[in-house]
C-alpha positions, 0 to 999 in steps of 0.5 A: 925908307923911313915912315916921316920920308914915305909921308913927306913922300906921298905928300910931294906926290899927291900936292904935284902928281896933277901937275907932272902929269899935264907937264908930260902930256902937254909935251909928249901929246900921249896919255901912255908917255905922260904916265910913264912919265910921271911914274919915272920922275917920281921914283928919280925923285924917290930915289934922291928923296932925302936929299931935295931941298921941298922949298923948290920940288916942284920947280926940279919936278916939272922940269925933269919931266919937260925934259923927260917928255920931250926927250920920249917925242926927239928919240921916238920921232926919230924910229921908222920901223925897217919895213918903211924903210925898206919900201921908201928905198924900193920905191926910189923916196930916199929924199924923203930920208934926207928931206926928215932930218933937215925938218927934224934940224929946222923945227928944232930951231924954231923951238929953241929960239921960242923957248926961253933962254935958261928953257933951251939952256937946261934942255940941252945940256940934258941932251948933251949929259944928263948926270951934268944936268942932275949935277947943275939942277941940284946944286943951283936949282935945288941948292944943295952943297956940293958935298951932299950932290956927290953923295947923292950922285955916288961921286966924290966930291971934285969929280962933282968940282969937275962935272959943274965945270966941265957943264958951265963950260959947256953952256959957256961956249955954246950958248955965249954968244946969244949970251951977250946978244942980250946983254947988248939988249 
């Protein structure tokens, strides 16, 4: 990496590391996980540094930290040690396993109602397909030309165009009713 790019990266890191950590800690609820997420976010930035619009870097860093944290919580919330599951089954508490899935679903539904419309879409998109999320954020949030985004992602412009089209179609399909409701109010 050229020294100019390293200096720029160091500057971005110094200016944003604390806020990225705070966001990761807020959504993960764990100091150690937040530190790992900060590392992951900045590694992702470092890999794509030459293609990043520095004027829009902070929102990208914050959103990426938020969604990595939420994904971590989602994934670890579903984890259950095999011994615990075996113990629940032998004690006849299989209803706990069934209810926990329902509780998770209800909690997620309630969270979606509380969060903002755009945040919901980006979060769902990240869960659905991380490549779609990257394509959307690079193209629309960081305002990079599609040709550049295709190079960053290692795909042809046609493949990127197809990714963007499928992501937008998925968003319209899954959020059309809510969008219509927003336009009515």
